[in-house]
Every structure is written in structure tokens, then in C-alpha cells.
C-alpha positions in Angstrom: -55.2 18.4 65.2 -53.7 17.3 61.9 -55.3 14.4 60.0 -53.2 11.3 59.3 -52.8 12.4 55.6 -51.7 15.9 56.8 -49.1 14.3 59.1 -47.7 12.1 56.3 -47.4 15.1 53.9 -45.6 17.1 56.6 -42.8 14.6 57.1 -39.8 16.3 55.6 -38.5 15.0 52.3 -35.0 13.5 52.1 -33.8 16.7 50.4 -35.2 18.8 53.2 -33.7 16.6 55.9 -30.3 16.7 54.1 -30.4 20.5 53.9 -31.3 20.8 57.6 -28.7 18.3 58.6 -26.1 20.2 56.6 -26.6 23.3 58.7 -23.5 24.1 60.6 -24.2 24.4 64.3 -22.9 22.6 67.4 -25.0 21.4 70.3 -24.6 23.3 73.6 -23.1 21.6 76.6 -25.9 22.8 79.0 -29.0 24.9 79.2 -28.4 28.4 77.9 -31.9 29.4 76.9 -31.8 27.7 73.5 -30.9 24.2 72.6 -30.5 25.0 68.9 -30.9 27.8 66.4 -34.2 26.3 65.2 -37.0 29.0 65.0 -40.2 28.7 67.1 -43.0 27.1 65.1 -46.2 25.1 65.9 -46.9 21.7 64.3 -45.4 18.4 63.4 -43.3 19.6 60.4 -41.0 21.9 62.4 -40.4 19.2 65.1 -39.6 16.6 62.5 -37.2 19.1 60.9 -35.6 19.9 64.3 -35.1 16.2 65.1 -33.7 15.6 61.6 -31.1 18.4 62.2 -29.6 16.7 65.2 -26.4 14.7 64.9 -26.3 11.1 65.9 -26.8 9.7 68.6 -29.0 12.6 69.6 -31.2 12.3 66.5 -31.9 8.6 67.2 -32.8 9.3 70.8 -35.1 12.2 69.9 -36.8 10.1 67.2 -37.4 7.3 69.8 -38.8 9.9 72.3 -41.1 11.3 69.6 -42.3 7.9 68.5 -43.0 6.9 72.1 -44.9 10.2 72.7 -47.0 9.6 69.5 -47.8 6.0 70.7 -48.6 7.0 74.3 -50.6 10.2 73.7 -53.2 9.9 70.9 -54.0 13.6 70.8 -50.3 14.7 70.8 -49.5 18.1 69.5 -45.9 19.4 68.8 -44.0 22.6 68.5 -40.5 24.0 68.6 -39.8 26.6 71.3 -36.5 27.8 72.7 -34.7 25.5 70.2 -36.3 22.3 71.5 -39.3 20.1 70.6 -42.2 20.6 73.0 -45.2 18.2 73.3 -48.7 18.6 74.7 -52.3 17.6 74.7 -55.2 20.0 75.1 -54.1 23.4 76.3 -50.4 24.0 77.1 -47.2 22.1 76.8 -46.3 19.1 79.0 -42.7 18.1 78.2 -39.8 18.9 76.0 -37.0 17.1 74.3 -33.8 18.8 73.2 -30.4 17.8 71.9 -27.3 18.8 73.8 -23.6 17.8 73.4 -23.4 14.2 74.6 -27.1 13.7 75.5 -30.7 14.6 75.0 -32.7 16.3 77.8 -36.3 15.0 78.2 -37.9 17.4 80.6 -41.4 17.2 82.2 -43.0 20.5 83.1 -44.5 19.9 86.6 -42.3 16.8 86.8 -41.7 17.2 90.5 -45.3 16.0 91.0 -44.8 12.8 88.9 -44.5 9.4 90.6 -41.7 8.6 90.8 -40.2 12.0 90.1 -37.7 12.0 87.3 -34.1 12.3 88.6 -32.8 15.4 86.9 -33.6 19.0 87.9 -32.5 21.2 85.0 -31.1 24.7 85.4 -33.3 27.5 84.0 -36.5 25.5 83.3 -38.6 26.2 86.4 -38.6 24.9 90.0 -41.0 22.0 89.3 -39.4 20.7 86.0 -37.8 17.3 86.3 -36.5 14.9 83.6 -33.8 12.6 82.4 -30.7 13.0 80.4 -30.3 10.3 77.7 -26.9 9.5 76.3 -28.2 6.6 74.1 -31.4 5.0 72.9 -30.8 2.2 75.4 -31.1 4.8 78.2 -34.7 5.4 77.3 -36.9 3.3 79.6 -40.0 3.2 77.4 -42.3 1.9 80.3 -41.3 4.6 82.8 -41.2 7.5 80.3 -44.6 6.5 78.9 -46.0 6.5 82.4 -44.5 10.0 83.0 -45.9 11.2 79.7 -49.4 9.9 80.6 -49.2 11.4 84.1 -48.0 14.9 83.0 -50.6 15.0 80.1 -53.4 14.5 82.6 -52.9 17.9 84.3 -53.0 21.3 82.6 -49.8 22.2 80.8 -48.1 25.6 80.6 -48.2 28.3 77.9 -51.9 28.4 77.1 -53.4 27.5 73.8 -51.2 26.0 71.1 -53.2 27.2 68.1 
């Protein structure tokens, strides 16, 4: 796990954020195997860069999800896989957050077992994945999403070791 100083030093500079934001790509309408052209990488820095690359309002929504995850899960680990931000604690990944045209998908691996189960069943993310599609920051129910994050982080994630 990165130290607090490491995390601060990994936050992209304004110039890095501007360069990433200037990248020309459009968000997909639906799941197609990749949410963005962002390369796979483990750590906070690639996730922060991915989030910075999103247009508004998706960027603001993803920032709010990331902030809530950091507050909710003290041992949070991040990576970018399949063009989306993935989050986990311990071994494996628990949930993902990806920008799409008109919304952000927040998907919980093994989400069908959550109480209550999140309402959206995504295509192409596994039979037990459930989540929510957020069109604005106001759509993010901090209390419910934090409860789902806590529940899903208490069971083994998928994908094995992150380091």
C-alpha cells in the first residue's frame, strides 16, 4: 500500500491532467469490452489520470465515487483494467467505475449478493455483477453506495493478487 506521501506525489500535475484531458476520444454508449483507451496499470496514479481524462459530468461523478471509496475503505487499492477504474482491498478487485456517454457505470463484482442488490445488471461483466448508472453527482447515494462498498469488500474479490 502506498504511503500518504506517495499518494500525494502520485496525484497528476495540472500539466499532466491537461495533456490527458486533451486526448481525443469519445466515451462509448454501452459496454464493448473497454470503456476508454486507457492502458491497464496498477496504482493510484493511473486511476487519477483516467478520471482526469473524462469529460464532465462523468469526471465529477467518478471523482465523487473515488473519494467515497477512499473514505469508506481504508486499505483501498486502485488500478485501471479494461479502460475503467477498478477498486479492491486485500486480494482481488471488488468494484469498478467507468465513464460512458451520458453516465458513469459503478459496478460491483458479486453484486447480486449485496443487500439490497444494486438495480443494474450490465452486459458482458459476469452473471453476478450488479451496479448503478449515474448521470449526475446527485444520483450518487453516498450512504447506499458506501454500504455496498463495505459489503463487497468483505468477501474475496476477483483477479487474484494486485501486486
